[in-house]
N, C-alpha and C positions, 0 to 999 in steps of 0.2 A: 504493500500500500504506500501511497504518497505520504511524505512526512507532514506533520501538523505544524503550522507556523503560528507563533504568538504575535506577530507584527514586527515590523522593522527588520525583517530578515532573520529573526531569532526562531530557532526551533523550540518547541515546548520543553524539550528535555534540557535546553540550554538556559532556562530561566534561573536567575539567582534568587535566593531567599531574601525577603525584605528585612532590613535591619529593624530592631525593636523600636528605635526612635522615629522611624518613618512610617510605622504602622498606622497611626491615626490619619495621615494624609492619604495613604493608599486605600484605607477603608472608606474614606470620604469620597475619593475619586471613583471607587467601585460602586458606591451607592449612587452617585450622579450618573455613571455610565448605565447602571441598571434602570434608572428612571428614564433615561433617554431611549434605551432599548424598548422599554415597555410602552412609552407614550409616543415616540416619534420626535423628530427634530423640531418641528414647528411648535408643537405643544410644549416641549421642553423649554424652548426659548421664551414662550409666553409665560409659562409657569415660573421660570427663572426671573423674568422681569417683574412679575407680581411679588415674588418673594424678596427681591432686591428692594422694591419700593416699601414693602412692609418692614423690612429690616432697617431701612433708612428712617422711616417714621418712628419706629420704636427706639432707635438710637438717639433721637432728639431728647427723649426723656432720660434722666439719669438712671432710674430703676430699670427701664426697658432696654438700656444699652447692653445689659448682660445677656439678654435674649436676642436683641436686634442685630448685633454684630454677627453671630453665627448664622442667623437666618439670612442676612444679606450676603454672607460669604457663600452659602449654599446656592442662593439665587445667582450670584455671579458665576459660580462654577457651572451651573446648569446652562446659563447663557453661552459660556465658552464652549462647553461640551456639545451643545446643540448646534453651534455655529460651525465647528470644525470637524 
């Protein structure tokens, strides 16, 4: 059978394990990729824009900034992932 590729010319067997300190970023990127896969690119960009706006509005308040920054970050990542 043909070899399975992971992207960028890497074989699946050539993937390196993720370092422990990079795991949260990898997990977040996999979550965003899963959302894009399930919803499609256009819906992901629109959902990302909505989350980005909600995150920015929440960030204006001091208490809401704790929740608003991560929501805005996920929205930005959805926009980036849906665009490329």
